[in-house]
C-alpha positions, 0 to 999 in steps of 0.5 A: 500525536504529531506525525507531519514528519513520519507523514512526509517521510510517505508522501515526500522524499525519500519516497518508501512507497515507490520502491520496487514490487516485492520479489517474493515468488508468492507475490508474483504468482498472486499478481499473475493470477489477478491479472488472468481473473480481471482479463477474464472478467473483462471479456464479459463485460459491456462497454458500460459495466467495463466503465463502472468497474474501472471507476470502483478499482480506482475509488478502492485504489484511492482509498488504498493509499489512505489505508496504506499511509496510516499503516506506514505512520503507525508502523514507523512510529512503533519503530521509533518507540522501540528504539527509544524504549532500548536506550532505557533498558539496561544493559 
């Protein structure tokens, strides 16, 4: 299945991944909890383990980008298929 156009939406213009963060209070609360946990952990680490943790976080963030891109393509494709199917439905 060719998905280059859909993938370009993800990586090109418009840039849906560059949107503002969610406004849900649960999201804000979770992000604050993550920030506090990270701060607590960083105070316990040596400079060497801080570097290791940073490399781990960067690696995970890079891998996550691929996961998000795949989910975007699948979700967009599903939306298009649903739209196409709705035109075939009896009124």
